[in-house]
C-alpha positions as CSV (number, residue, x, y, z in Angstrom):
1,X,7.1,10.5,31.1
2,X,7.4,10.1,27.4
3,X,8.9,13.3,25.7
4,X,7.5,13.8,22.3
5,X,9.9,15.4,19.6
6,X,9.3,19.0,19.2
7,X,7.8,20.2,15.8
8,X,11.2,21.7,14.7
9,X,13.2,18.5,15.4
10,X,10.5,16.5,13.3
11,X,10.8,18.8,10.4
12,X,14.6,18.4,10.5
13,X,14.1,14.8,10.5
14,X,11.7,14.9,7.4
15,X,8.5,13.8,9.2
16,X,5.6,14.7,7.2
17,X,3.6,17.3,9.1
18,X,-0.1,18.1,8.4
19,X,-2.1,19.2,11.5
20,X,-3.0,16.1,13.5
21,X,0.1,14.6,12.4
22,X,2.6,16.6,14.6
23,X,2.4,14.1,17.3
24,X,1.7,11.2,14.9
25,X,2.9,7.6,15.5
26,X,4.0,5.4,12.8
27,X,0.4,3.8,12.1
28,X,-1.0,7.4,11.8
29,X,1.8,8.2,9.2
30,X,0.9,5.1,7.2
31,X,-2.6,5.8,7.4
32,X,-2.3,9.4,5.9
33,X,0.0,7.9,3.3
34,X,-2.8,5.8,2.0
35,X,-1.6,2.4,3.3
36,X,-3.2,1.9,7.1
37,X,-1.9,-0.5,9.4
38,X,-3.9,-4.0,9.6
39,X,-1.3,-5.0,12.5
40,X,0.7,-3.2,14.6
41,X,3.0,-4.9,17.6
42,X,5.1,-3.2,19.8
43,X,6.3,-4.0,23.5
44,X,8.1,-0.7,23.5
45,X,5.5,2.1,22.7
46,X,2.3,2.8,21.1
47,X,2.0,3.1,17.3
48,X,-0.6,5.4,17.2
49,X,-0.8,8.8,18.6
50,X,-4.0,8.1,20.9
51,X,-3.3,4.3,21.7
52,X,-3.9,3.8,25.6
53,X,-4.6,0.0,25.3
54,X,-2.5,-3.0,26.2
55,X,0.8,-3.3,24.3
56,X,1.6,-6.8,25.7
57,X,1.0,-9.5,28.4
58,X,3.2,-11.1,30.8
59,X,2.6,-13.8,32.9
60,X,4.7,-14.5,36.3
61,X,6.0,-18.0,37.4
62,X,5.2,-17.5,41.1
63,X,1.5,-18.1,40.4
64,X,0.7,-17.7,36.9
65,X,-1.2,-14.2,37.5
66,X,-1.2,-12.1,34.1
67,X,-1.2,-8.2,33.9
68,X,-1.1,-6.1,30.7
69,X,1.6,-3.7,30.2
70,X,0.0,-0.4,28.6
71,X,1.7,2.5,27.4
72,X,2.4,5.7,30.5
73,X,0.3,7.8,28.5
74,X,-1.7,7.9,25.2
75,X,0.8,7.6,22.1
76,X,3.9,6.8,24.6
77,X,6.4,4.7,26.1
78,X,5.3,1.2,27.8
79,X,5.1,1.1,31.8
80,X,8.1,-0.8,32.3
81,X,7.7,-0.1,36.3
82,X,4.3,-2.0,36.0
83,X,6.2,-5.0,34.5
84,X,9.1,-4.7,37.2
85,X,6.8,-4.3,39.8
86,X,4.3,-7.4,39.0
87,X,7.6,-9.6,38.3
88,X,9.4,-8.8,41.6
89,X,11.1,-11.9,42.8
90,X,9.8,-14.2,40.1
91,X,10.1,-15.0,36.4
92,X,7.9,-13.3,33.8
93,X,7.0,-14.4,30.3
94,X,5.7,-12.4,27.4
95,X,2.4,-14.3,26.7
96,X,0.6,-11.9,24.2
97,X,1.7,-9.1,22.0
98,X,-1.4,-7.0,21.5
99,X,-2.6,-5.7,17.9
100,X,-2.8,-2.2,18.3
101,X,-4.6,-1.6,15.1
102,X,-8.2,-2.7,16.6
103,X,-8.5,-6.1,14.2
104,X,-7.5,-8.3,17.2
105,X,-4.3,-9.8,15.4
106,X,-2.6,-10.1,18.6
107,X,0.5,-12.7,18.6
108,X,0.6,-15.4,21.0
109,X,2.5,-18.8,21.6
110,X,3.3,-20.2,18.1
111,X,1.6,-23.6,17.8
112,X,3.4,-27.0,16.2
113,X,4.0,-26.7,12.4
114,X,5.7,-28.8,9.4
115,X,9.3,-27.9,10.5
116,X,10.6,-29.9,13.5
117,X,9.4,-28.2,16.6
118,X,11.6,-27.5,19.6
119,X,12.0,-29.6,22.9
120,X,8.7,-28.6,24.5
121,X,6.7,-31.9,24.3
122,X,3.4,-30.2,23.4
123,X,5.2,-29.3,20.0
124,X,4.6,-25.3,20.9
125,X,7.3,-22.8,20.8
126,X,8.5,-21.2,23.8
127,X,7.5,-17.9,25.0
128,X,10.1,-15.2,25.5
129,X,11.4,-13.8,28.5
130,X,9.9,-10.6,30.0
131,X,13.4,-9.4,30.9
132,X,15.5,-10.3,28.1
133,X,15.9,-7.1,26.3
134,X,15.5,-3.9,27.9
135,X,16.0,-0.6,26.3
136,X,15.2,3.1,26.6
137,X,13.4,5.4,24.2
138,X,14.3,9.1,25.3
139,X,15.5,7.8,28.7
140,X,12.2,5.9,29.6
141,X,12.8,1.9,30.2
142,X,11.1,-0.4,28.1
143,X,11.5,-4.3,27.1
144,X,11.7,-5.8,23.7
145,X,11.2,-9.5,22.6
146,X,14.2,-11.7,22.9
147,X,14.0,-14.6,20.9
148,X,15.9,-17.6,21.6
149,X,15.8,-20.7,19.4
150,X,12.5,-22.2,19.7
151,X,10.8,-19.4,20.6
152,X,7.9,-17.9,18.3
153,X,4.7,-16.3,18.2
154,X,2.0,-16.5,15.7
155,X,-1.7,-15.7,14.3
156,X,-3.5,-18.0,12.0
157,X,-6.5,-16.5,12.3
158,X,-6.0,-13.2,11.0
159,X,-8.5,-10.0,9.8
160,X,-7.3,-8.1,6.8
161,X,-3.9,-9.0,6.3
162,X,-3.0,-9.3,2.6
163,X,-3.6,-12.6,0.7
164,X,-2.7,-13.6,-2.8
165,X,-1.3,-11.0,-4.8
166,X,-2.5,-8.1,-2.8
167,X,-0.1,-5.3,-1.8
168,X,1.5,-4.9,1.6
169,X,4.0,-3.1,3.6
170,X,6.2,-4.5,6.7
171,X,8.5,-2.4,9.0
172,X,10.2,-3.9,12.1
173,X,12.8,-2.3,14.6
174,X,15.2,-5.1,15.5
175,X,18.5,-5.6,17.6
176,X,21.1,-5.2,14.6
177,X,23.5,-7.5,16.8
178,X,21.5,-10.4,17.6
179,X,21.1,-12.9,15.1
180,X,22.3,-16.3,13.9
181,X,22.4,-18.6,10.6
182,X,19.1,-20.4,11.7
183,X,15.9,-20.5,10.0
184,X,13.9,-18.3,10.3
185,X,13.9,-14.7,12.2
186,X,10.7,-13.3,10.7
187,X,8.5,-10.8,11.0
188,X,5.2,-10.6,8.7
189,X,2.9,-12.7,6.5
190,X,2.9,-16.6,6.4
191,X,0.9,-19.7,5.7
192,X,-2.7,-19.9,7.9
193,X,-1.8,-23.7,8.7
194,X,2.0,-23.5,9.7
195,X,3.1,-25.5,7.1
196,X,5.3,-24.9,3.7
197,X,2.5,-24.5,1.1
198,X,4.8,-23.4,-1.5
199,X,6.9,-20.6,-3.1
200,X,5.6,-17.3,-3.0
201,X,3.1,-18.1,0.2
202,X,4.9,-15.8,2.7
203,X,6.0,-12.0,2.5
204,X,7.9,-11.6,5.7
205,X,11.1,-9.5,6.9
206,X,13.9,-12.0,7.7
207,X,17.0,-10.8,9.5
208,X,20.0,-12.9,9.9
209,X,23.1,-14.3,7.9
210,X,20.8,-16.9,5.9
211,X,19.9,-20.5,6.8
212,X,23.0,-22.1,5.0
213,X,20.6,-23.4,2.4
214,X,22.6,-21.3,-0.6
215,X,19.5,-19.0,-0.5
216,X,20.1,-15.1,-0.3
217,X,23.0,-13.1,0.5
218,X,24.4,-9.7,0.6
219,X,27.7,-8.0,0.3
220,X,30.0,-8.7,3.4
221,X,29.5,-11.3,5.9
222,X,25.9,-10.5,7.3
223,X,23.5,-9.9,9.1
224,X,21.2,-8.7,6.3
225,X,17.9,-7.4,6.0
226,X,16.2,-10.1,3.4
227,X,12.6,-11.1,2.4
228,X,11.4,-14.8,3.4
229,X,9.1,-15.4,0.4
230,X,8.8,-19.0,1.3
231,X,11.5,-21.8,0.0
232,X,13.7,-18.8,-0.2
233,X,15.6,-15.9,1.7
234,X,15.7,-13.2,-1.0
235,X,18.0,-10.2,-1.1
236,X,16.8,-9.4,-4.7
237,X,16.1,-10.9,-7.9
238,X,17.6,-13.9,-9.5
239,X,20.6,-14.0,-9.0
240,X,19.6,-13.5,-5.3
241,X,23.0,-12.4,-4.2
242,X,22.7,-8.7,-4.0
243,X,25.8,-6.7,-3.3
244,X,23.8,-3.7,-2.4
245,X,22.4,-5.5,0.3
246,X,24.7,-4.6,2.8
247,X,25.8,-6.2,6.1
248,X,24.2,-4.7,9.0
249,X,26.2,-3.0,11.9
250,X,23.7,-0.6,13.8
251,X,22.8,-1.5,17.3
252,X,19.4,-0.9,16.5
253,X,17.9,-1.3,12.8
254,X,14.8,-0.3,10.8
255,X,13.9,-3.2,8.3
256,X,11.5,-2.5,5.7
257,X,9.9,-5.0,2.9
258,X,7.1,-4.0,0.9
259,X,5.3,-5.8,-2.1
260,X,2.7,-5.2,-4.7
261,X,2.1,-7.4,-7.9
262,X,5.6,-7.9,-9.8
263,X,7.2,-5.3,-7.5
264,X,8.8,-5.3,-4.3
265,X,11.3,-3.7,-2.1
266,X,13.9,-3.9,0.6
267,X,14.8,-1.0,2.8
268,X,16.7,-0.2,5.7
269,X,18.4,2.1,8.0
270,X,19.7,2.9,11.5
271,X,16.7,3.1,13.8
272,X,18.4,5.8,15.8
273,X,19.7,8.3,13.3
274,X,19.9,9.1,9.6
275,X,17.1,7.8,7.0
276,X,16.4,4.7,5.0
277,X,18.4,3.4,2.0
278,X,16.7,1.1,-0.6
279,X,18.6,-2.0,-1.1
280,X,16.2,-3.9,-3.6
281,X,13.5,-2.4,-5.8
282,X,12.2,-4.1,-8.6
283,X,10.3,-7.1,-10.1
284,X,9.4,-10.3,-8.6
285,X,11.6,-13.5,-8.6
286,X,10.9,-16.0,-11.0
287,X,9.8,-19.8,-10.0
288,X,6.2,-19.3,-7.9
289,X,7.0,-15.8,-6.6
290,X,4.8,-13.7,-9.4
291,X,2.1,-13.4,-8.8
292,X,2.5,-14.2,-5.0
293,X,0.0,-16.2,-3.1
294,X,0.3,-14.7,0.3
295,X,-2.0,-16.3,2.9
296,X,-2.2,-13.6,5.6
297,X,-1.1,-15.2,8.9
298,X,1.5,-13.3,11.1
299,X,4.5,-14.8,12.3
300,X,7.1,-13.4,14.8
301,X,10.7,-15.0,15.1
302,X,9.9,-18.1,13.4
303,X,9.4,-19.4,9.5
304,X,6.2,-20.0,8.1
305,X,6.4,-23.8,8.7
306,X,7.6,-22.9,12.2
307,X,11.0,-23.5,11.5
308,X,12.3,-22.1,15.0
309,X,15.8,-22.1,15.3
310,X,16.5,-18.7,14.9
311,X,17.4,-15.8,17.1
312,X,16.8,-12.2,17.3
313,X,15.1,-9.3,19.1
314,X,12.1,-7.5,18.1
315,X,10.8,-3.9,19.4
316,X,8.0,-2.7,17.1
317,X,6.4,-3.8,13.4
318,X,3.6,-3.3,11.6
319,X,1.6,-4.7,8.5
320,X,-0.2,-2.5,6.1
321,X,-2.7,-2.6,3.7
322,X,-1.4,-1.5,0.2
323,X,1.9,-0.4,-0.9
324,X,3.5,2.6,1.2
325,X,5.3,5.2,-0.7
326,X,9.1,5.6,-0.2
327,X,8.3,9.1,1.6
328,X,5.7,7.5,3.8
329,X,8.0,5.1,5.0
330,X,10.6,8.0,5.3
331,X,8.4,9.6,7.6
332,X,7.9,6.5,9.9
333,X,11.9,6.2,9.9
334,X,12.1,9.9,11.0
335,X,9.5,8.9,13.6
336,X,11.4,6.1,15.0
337,X,14.5,8.2,15.3
338,X,12.9,10.6,17.2
339,X,11.5,7.9,19.5
340,X,15.0,7.8,21.1
341,X,16.1,4.1,21.1
342,X,19.2,3.3,23.2
343,X,20.8,0.4,25.1
344,X,20.5,-0.1,28.8
345,X,21.9,-2.4,31.4
346,X,21.1,-5.9,31.3
347,X,22.1,-6.3,34.7
348,X,21.0,-5.5,38.1
349,X,21.1,-6.6,41.7
350,X,24.6,-6.7,43.3
351,X,27.4,-5.6,40.8
352,X,29.7,-7.9,39.7
353,X,33.2,-6.6,38.5
354,X,35.3,-7.6,35.7
355,X,38.6,-9.1,36.5
356,X,37.3,-10.1,40.0
357,X,37.7,-13.5,41.3
358,X,34.7,-15.1,43.0
359,X,32.9,-18.3,44.7
360,X,29.2,-18.5,44.3
361,X,27.3,-20.0,47.5
362,X,23.9,-21.9,47.2
363,X,21.3,-20.4,49.2
364,X,18.7,-23.4,49.2
365,X,18.2,-24.6,52.9
366,X,19.8,-28.1,52.2
367,X,23.1,-26.6,50.4
368,X,24.3,-23.5,52.2
369,X,27.9,-25.0,52.4
370,X,27.9,-25.9,48.8
371,X,29.8,-23.7,45.9
372,X,29.5,-23.6,42.3
373,X,32.4,-25.5,41.3
374,X,33.5,-28.4,38.5
375,X,35.0,-31.8,38.2
376,X,36.6,-31.9,34.9
377,X,34.0,-30.3,32.2
378,X,31.2,-30.8,34.6
379,X,29.8,-27.9,36.8
380,X,28.5,-29.0,40.0
381,X,28.0,-27.9,43.5
382,X,30.6,-29.2,46.1
383,X,30.9,-28.4,49.8
384,X,33.9,-25.8,50.2
385,X,35.5,-24.4,53.2
386,X,38.9,-22.5,54.4
387,X,40.2,-26.1,55.2
388,X,39.4,-27.6,51.8
389,X,42.3,-28.7,49.3
390,X,44.0,-25.9,47.1
391,X,42.9,-28.2,44.3
392,X,38.9,-27.7,45.3
393,X,39.3,-24.0,46.1
394,X,40.6,-23.3,42.7
395,X,37.8,-25.5,41.2
396,X,35.3,-23.3,42.9
397,X,36.7,-20.2,42.1
398,X,36.0,-18.1,39.1
399,X,37.4,-14.9,37.3
400,X,34.6,-12.7,36.3
401,X,35.4,-11.5,32.6
402,X,33.6,-8.9,30.3
403,X,31.0,-11.3,28.1
404,X,32.5,-13.0,25.5
405,X,29.0,-12.7,23.3
406,X,27.7,-9.6,24.7
407,X,30.0,-6.7,26.5
408,X,27.3,-5.6,28.4
409,X,27.1,-9.2,30.5
410,X,29.6,-11.3,31.9
411,X,31.6,-14.5,31.3
412,X,33.1,-17.3,34.1
413,X,36.6,-18.1,33.2
414,X,38.0,-21.2,35.6
415,X,40.6,-20.2,37.8
416,X,42.3,-23.5,37.7
417,X,42.1,-23.8,34.2
418,X,42.7,-20.6,32.2
419,X,41.2,-20.0,29.1
420,X,38.0,-22.2,29.9
421,X,34.8,-20.8,30.7
422,X,31.5,-21.8,31.9
423,X,29.0,-22.3,29.2
424,X,25.7,-24.0,28.5
425,X,25.5,-27.1,26.1
426,X,22.1,-28.9,25.7
427,X,21.0,-27.1,28.7
428,X,23.9,-28.2,30.9
429,X,26.6,-26.2,32.6
430,X,29.8,-27.0,31.2
431,X,33.6,-25.8,31.6
432,X,35.1,-25.9,28.2
433,X,38.1,-24.1,26.2
434,X,37.0,-21.1,24.5
435,X,37.2,-22.1,20.9
436,X,36.6,-18.4,19.4
437,X,33.2,-19.3,17.9
438,X,30.3,-17.2,17.8
439,X,28.3,-20.0,19.3
440,X,30.8,-20.5,22.1
441,X,31.2,-16.7,23.0
442,X,27.1,-16.4,23.2
443,X,26.8,-19.7,25.3
444,X,29.3,-18.4,27.8
445,X,27.7,-15.2,28.5
446,X,25.4,-14.7,31.1
447,X,23.5,-11.7,32.9
448,X,23.2,-10.8,36.7
449,X,20.3,-9.6,38.6
450,X,19.1,-9.6,42.3
451,X,18.8,-13.0,43.6
452,X,15.1,-14.2,43.0
453,X,14.7,-15.4,46.7
454,X,16.0,-12.1,47.7
455,X,19.6,-13.5,48.4
456,X,22.9,-12.2,46.3
457,X,22.4,-12.9,42.5
458,X,20.7,-15.1,40.0
459,X,22.7,-15.6,36.8
460,X,20.6,-15.7,33.6
461,X,22.0,-16.8,30.3
462,X,21.9,-14.0,27.7
463,X,21.1,-16.1,24.6
464,X,18.2,-17.9,26.5
465,X,17.3,-15.3,29.3
466,X,14.2,-17.5,30.5
467,X,17.1,-19.8,31.9
468,X,19.2,-19.3,34.8
469,X,22.0,-21.1,36.5
470,X,20.6,-23.6,38.8
471,X,21.7,-26.4,41.0
472,X,20.0,-29.4,40.7
473,X,20.6,-32.9,42.3
474,X,24.7,-31.1,43.1
475,X,24.7,-30.6,39.1
476,X,24.4,-27.2,37.1
477,X,21.9,-26.4,34.5
478,X,20.1,-23.3,32.7
479,X,16.8,-23.9,33.9
480,X,13.5,-22.2,33.3
481,X,10.7,-21.8,35.9
482,X,8.3,-24.7,35.4
483,X,9.6,-25.6,31.9
484,X,9.6,-29.4,30.2
485,X,12.7,-30.9,31.7
486,X,13.2,-32.4,35.1
487,X,15.6,-29.7,36.1
488,X,13.1,-27.1,35.4
489,X,10.8,-28.1,38.1
490,X,9.1,-25.1,40.0
491,X,9.7,-26.6,43.6
492,X,12.5,-24.4,45.1
493,X,13.1,-22.7,41.7
494,X,13.7,-19.3,43.3
495,X,16.1,-20.9,45.8
496,X,18.2,-23.1,43.7
497,X,18.8,-20.1,41.2
498,X,20.0,-17.6,44.2
499,X,23.5,-17.6,44.9
500,X,25.7,-15.4,47.4
501,X,28.7,-14.1,46.1
502,X,32.0,-13.5,47.6
503,X,35.5,-13.3,46.9
504,X,36.9,-16.4,45.2
505,X,38.6,-19.3,47.3
506,X,41.8,-19.0,45.1
């Protein structure tokens, strides 16, 4: 059961308390402050004290059935147990993130846009895995929205969001360690036709290290909280390098962007402690951003024209009507801190131990004598036994290492080629030398869970958690259940992604 903060703890955090606001959610606080929510999205908790409706919908891979995940109680944390039960022994995707404001501004699979879309042949973005971002809120398990490249959500037919130069506020709680240089990990206001319609037609929170275009940087190397105002990621006004916009180092971060006629601000803070800081507050940039021409659509994980190469993790966020005061936002931050976000295990099932040498045996009926091995850089399955050559035994043995890209998961070092690891590249599993890059580290990091067919372990990509190690025609891939590639075929998926792990041959 979700444990609400005591009145004393709320007061100590600086929360505005006026009668009915003792147990207020973020949107209750915004409403009391004169800037009501017109969109409220969260897969982790209710954002209104009285909200009991759907937070999000998941669809399972075994039969396409769907279920709405609701709070455990009014105003409480999501019922992760219901999701885990529904998704047992199969894969699940987040298909809808419901709008809690009552306006129907739900987020669904983003359609094609002006930017080049991902590899899905229908042009739509991918949906997020339902299990890619587990967290706890005051000890209660919940799931965030893990956005991989080519993943995105959108609503182009909205109600009540700001348009033109109308004032609005935005906040989002994000994973401060999950980001890249891709364009654009956004949450907020965008074009209603999924195309770039000009400067000032967006006002969204952006999180990352910029898109490489020379726009928007802060101090240090990033990531930064910035604003995507279309054709520019802004950390402040001209010049748009703002040394007051700091590199974010928090595991959980509260990001705020708000704007009104010729005034806007960026604020941020650690979502687990302390208050918000103001990184910029002042006039609009020149060049088509004053007045603004907001269109009111809502995006998550993508740019206004469906630029979808970014990555990040979203837990909760809102859009308001009106320009919230700093005091109101400070009270929302206190509420977020009191919610008690914390990291939790990314792994389940039979335990892997860093430093151990392992082998991974296929469980598909055709292939129970075959093990994950490699020939040069190509990961494949080969028949291996105690009588096999020493060379083959070494090729089929792997040392478990702490995850190169996320220490909560694992990387797998080749026993016969020390310094080389299994990584994914263009959805194929490869064995390559570690070049020390962020990209390699993330490509070579995998999380473990109980085998989807009930045997052993299934190994999923940390950076693409809808995708699992799969043997297909004796080659290794990261595959999604029923996805667009030939190796994503739904037939025998659970068997092909389940491996019995034992001591390494060498």
